C-alpha positions in Angstrom: 217.2 110.6 79.6 215.0 112.8 77.8 214.7 112.4 73.8 214.1 115.2 71.7 212.7 116.3 68.1 214.1 119.8 68.0 215.7 120.2 64.8 219.2 121.9 64.2 217.2 124.9 63.0 215.4 124.8 66.2 218.4 124.8 68.5 220.2 127.3 66.5 217.4 130.0 66.8 217.0 129.2 70.7 218.8 131.6 73.1 221.9 130.3 74.7 222.1 129.7 78.5 225.5 129.7 80.2 225.9 128.6 83.8 228.7 130.1 85.4 231.9 130.2 83.5 233.5 127.6 81.5 235.6 125.1 83.6 234.8 123.0 86.5 232.2 124.7 88.1 230.0 124.8 84.8 230.8 121.1 84.1 229.2 120.2 87.7 226.1 122.6 87.1 225.5 121.2 83.5 225.7 117.5 85.1 223.3 118.5 87.6 220.9 120.0 84.9 221.2 116.8 82.9 220.8 114.5 86.1 217.7 116.2 87.1 219.2 117.6 90.3 219.5 121.0 89.1 216.1 122.7 88.7 216.8 126.2 89.9 219.2 128.9 89.8 220.1 132.6 90.8 220.9 135.2 88.8 221.8 139.0 89.8 222.5 142.1 88.0 224.0 140.2 85.4 220.7 140.5 83.6 220.8 144.5 83.9 224.6 144.5 82.7 223.9 142.5 79.6 220.8 144.1 78.8 218.7 141.0 78.9 215.0 141.1 80.4 214.2 139.0 83.0 213.3 135.1 82.0 209.5 134.5 82.0 207.6 131.1 82.6 207.4 129.2 79.1 211.1 130.9 77.9 213.1 128.2 76.5 216.8 128.0 76.0 219.5 126.1 74.8 222.3 125.2 77.8 225.9 125.0 76.5 229.1 123.1 78.2 232.3 124.4 78.7 233.1 124.0 75.3 229.8 126.0 74.1 228.3 122.8 72.7 224.6 122.6 73.0 223.5 119.9 75.5 220.1 120.5 76.8 216.9 122.4 76.1 215.5 123.6 79.4 212.0 125.9 79.9 211.5 128.5 82.5 208.7 127.5 84.7 208.6 130.4 87.5 210.5 133.4 88.3 210.9 135.4 91.3 213.0 138.6 92.5 213.5 138.8 96.1 216.0 140.5 98.1 219.0 137.9 98.7 218.4 137.7 102.4 215.0 136.0 101.5 216.4 133.2 99.5 214.9 130.0 101.1 216.1 126.6 101.4 213.6 125.0 98.9 215.3 127.0 96.3 218.8 126.4 97.8 217.9 122.4 97.7 216.9 122.8 94.1 219.9 124.5 92.8 221.3 121.0 92.8 224.7 122.0 94.2 224.5 119.9 97.3 223.9 122.7 99.8 222.1 121.9 102.7 221.5 125.2 104.3 221.1 129.0 103.2 224.0 130.0 104.9 226.3 127.4 103.1 224.9 128.4 99.9 225.2 132.2 100.4 228.9 132.1 101.2 229.4 130.1 98.2 227.6 132.0 96.2 229.1 135.1 97.3 232.6 133.6 96.8 231.4 133.3 92.9 229.7 136.7 92.8 232.7 138.4 94.4 235.6 136.7 92.1 237.8 138.4 89.8 236.1 136.6 86.8 232.5 137.9 87.9 233.8 141.5 88.7 235.6 141.4 85.5 232.3 140.4 83.7 230.1 142.9 85.3 233.0 145.6 84.5 232.8 146.6 88.3 236.0 145.6 90.3 234.3 146.4 93.6 231.1 144.9 93.1 229.4 143.0 95.9 226.3 141.9 97.4 224.5 142.4 100.6 220.9 141.2 102.1 219.2 143.7 100.0 220.6 142.9 96.6 217.7 141.7 94.2 217.9 137.9 93.3 216.3 136.3 90.4 215.2 133.2 91.7 214.7 131.1 88.4 212.9 127.7 88.3 213.2 125.5 84.9 212.6 121.8 83.4 214.7 119.9 81.5 212.9 119.7 78.3 215.6 118.0 76.0 218.9 116.3 76.4 220.7 117.0 73.2 223.7 114.8 73.8 221.3 111.9 72.7 221.7 112.8 68.8 225.3 112.4 69.3 224.8 108.4 70.2 
């Protein structure tokens, strides 16, 4: 576990990062981050839809769990934007979700991206991805496990 020295004011001033939607998937992803298995993630047009800039190396944010509690601080180490067809196996494995092939990863992610929840969040009931869809491949490191303050 990584102890931290962030003050409550530090935590409050950092942007929040939410992986997936609250529920079992977010819980699994947060657990993988805290356990060190998840050091990468993939974003799509949600940056554009939300009006957020693309992440940059050095950016820090607070990961929240399904209950909205801050549980970790992560720091972006690398960002690439590539067509979805160019996502490689190294990135897939570093996402820490147990996928062993790009095909398996893509099928699982397309189920999420084409879900009613995602389409509602994007306000686009017909949203879909294809090989040319820009994918934001983000790598990060765990800086602090904020749960340690609760122990």
